[in-house]
N, C-alpha and C positions, 0 to 999 in steps of 0.2 A: 257622333255626327253621322247622319244618314248619308249613304253613298248615293251619288247621282244616278238616276235611271239611265241605262244605256240600252236602247232598243236592239234586239237581236232577231230580226225576221229571218225565217228560213230562206236560204239562198235558192231561188228558183230561176236564176238568170240563164241557166242552160236549158230550161224547158222551152220547147218550141211547140206551140199549139197549132193544130191544123187550121187552115184558112176557113174551113166550114164552121168554126166556132166564133167567127166574127159577129154574126147576128146575135149569138148568145151573150157575147161580151157587151154589146150595145144594150141588149135587154136588161142585163144585170146592172149596167151603169145607170140606166134610166130608173130602175127600181131602187138602187142605192139612193139616188136623189129623192125619189118619192118617199121612201122611209124616213130619210133625214128631215124632209119638209113636213111630213105628217107629225113627226115627233116635236119639231119646233112649234108648229101651230098648236099642238096639244098643250105645250108649255106656255102658251100665251103670246108667242111671237107673231109678227105680221110683216108684210112687205114694207120696206122703207128704202129710199134711194141710196142710203149708205148704212153700213152696220152700226147699230147703236145698242149696246148691251143694256144700258139703263132703261131705254124705251122698248126694248125687245123688238127691234126692227132689223131686217136683213134684206139686202138687195137680191139674194138668190131664192127667195120664196116666190118663185115663178115656175112655170112649166119647164121641164128639161130642155125642150126644143128652143126655148128663149134664153137659156143660160149663155153667158159668154163662152167661147170655145175653151178658154183656160179652165173653166169650172167643169165642163163636160169631159175634158181631158183628164182631170183629177178623178172624176167618177169612173171613167174608162180604165184608168190605171189601177184603181182599187179592184174593179171587176177582173181585170186581166191577171193581177197578182193572185186573186182568189182562185181563179181557174187553174193557174199554174200550180198553186199549192195542192189543189185537189189531185192533179195529175202526179205531182211529186210524191204524194202520200200513197200512190198506188191505186187510186180510184179511177174508174173508167167513166168518161162522160160520153153518153150516147143519146140520140134522139129516138123516141119510140115511134 
C-alpha cells in the first residue's frame, strides 16, 4: 500500500524580508498569476463565472488586478514563500 504524501516544505517562518522587497513580492505574485493563466489558456481553458472542469472554465482567468483579494493573497503568499526560501538558501536578492 502506498504511503500518503506528506508535504514537507522548508521552514522559512523565521526569515524576515526587508520592506524594500514588497514591490518584488507583488511583481512575482502578478507573474505567478500570468503564468498560471497562460498555461490554462494554452490547455484550452477560458473564463467562466464558476469553475467547471468539464467545460474548462475558470472564474480567475482575468487580469491580476481584477482577481478577488483572496486569490491575490494566495499568489502573494506563493511569491513571499519563494523569496524567503531564496534567502534561507543563502542567496542574495538585490536590485541592479
